[in-house]
N, C-alpha and C positions, 0 to 999 in steps of 0.2 A: 434388513435389520430394522426392527421397530424401536422407536425411542420411548423409554419408560418415563412417564410423567407422574409427579405426585398429584394427589387430588387437587391441591391448591393451584399447582401449575396448570393442570387441565382446565380448571375453572377460569383462571385468568386469561389463558390463551383463547379458550372457546368464547368467552364474553367479548374479547377484543375482535376476534375474527368474525363473529356473527352480529355484533351490535354497533361497533364503532369503526368499521372499515379497517380493522387491523390495529388501531391505536389503543395502547394499553392505558386505560383511564380508571379502571375499576379493580378493586381487590376485595377478597372476602373480609368480613368484619374482624376475623381473628388475625389478619395480617396487617400489622401497623409498624410504623417507624423503621427500625433497623431490619426487621423481618422482611419488609418490602424490598429493601436494598439487596438483601441476601437472595430473595427469590429472583429479582431482576438480574443480579450477577450470575446466578446459576443458569438462567435461561440464556443470557448473553454468551456465557462461556461454552454453551452447547450449540451456539449459532441458531437458536430458535427465535430470538428477537434481534432487532437491529435499531440503533439509535438514529434519530433524525433531529439534530439540534438538541434540545433538552428533553425531547419526547421519545418514547419507545414504541416500536411497531412490530407486529408479528412478521418474522422473516419467512421466506418460502419454505424453509425446513420446518418451521413451526406449523404451517398448514399441513405439511406432510405428516408430522407427528400426530396431528389431530385427525388425520384421515380425510381432510377437506381438500377440495381442489384449490390450487394456487390461484390467486386473483390474476386476471389478465393484465397486460400492460395498459397503462393509462394513455388514452389517445386524446389528442387535441383536435377538436372539430372546427375551431374558429380559424379561417384562413389568415386573418390579420395577425393572430398570435403565432401561427406557424411561420409566417413571413418574418416577423420580428425575431423569433428564435433562430431562424436560419441566418438572418443578418448578423446576429450576435455571435453565432458559432463561426461564421465566415471571418468576422473581424478578429475573433480570438485566435483562429488558426493563423491568420496573417501576422498577428503580433508575436507569435511564438518565435523566439530567436534561437538560433543554433549557437551553443556555446563555442567560443573560439579562443585561441591562444595567440598572443603576440609572437611574431617570428623571432624576436631577439630576447625572449624571456628565458629564465631558468627552466620554467615548465616546458617550453618548446625544446630546449636542449635535452631534457629528460625524455620527452616523447620521441625525439629523433634517436636517442640511444636505445630506447625500447623497441623501435621499429627495425633496428639492425638484425640481420639473421642470427648473429651470436647473442643478441639481447644485451643485458647489462646486470651487473651485481649491485647490491646496495652500496658496497664500498666504492665502486666506480662512480656511481651517481653522487655520492657524498664528496668525492674528490673533484668532480666536475662542477658542482654547484656550491660547495661550502656548507651544505646542509648537514644536520645530524641525522643519524640513521632513523630515529623515530619520526623525523619530519618527512623523510622519504616514504616511509610506510604509511604515514597519515595522508600524504599526497596521493599515494596509490589508491587508498580507500575513498577519500573524499573527492578530490578534484578529478581524478582520472576515471574512477569507476562510477561514482554517483553523478557528478556534474557533466563530465564529457561522455560518459557511457562507454568508455573503452573496456575491452575484454582483455584483462591481464592474465597471463599464465606464468607459472614458474616451474623450473626443473631443478632438482638437486642432483648435481653431477658429483664428481669426485671432490670438488672444492666448494666454493660458496654457491648459494642458491642463485640461479640466473632467471631474471624476469624478462618477458617480452610481451609485445602486444599481439594477440592472436587475430587472425582474419585479416 
């Protein structure tokens, strides 16, 4: 499937790909102000360009749309820079903390209820914690799924929906 580009989009992408290492710095004279934003939004929405800070660059798909080869990965030839980058990456990996829950917290109580083979309903969790139903659902989405990375599943049997931790 080929991507159809307007003449202006073609000019902008071609100039960036061939003249500025993919950085979009130039627009045709007839593209000013709000029209520039619309062209950039259109290219971005089609994944043909990508932002880097305040600047825009031709994305790999943009090179494909132009029929140009994608640029190769940037390589660092300086061993001192490579060593510094490796040290920073190692330090960053060491600083990553695993989210945890206190053993005597309401959150821990809910997790233990969800780990049971029979799982738990929102009503049971509300009774055990004193929380409102919307708080339980918010905790499922925020703390459990996003922060702790738990995989929650639910089943709708004959009564209330039952939630449990999968895996």
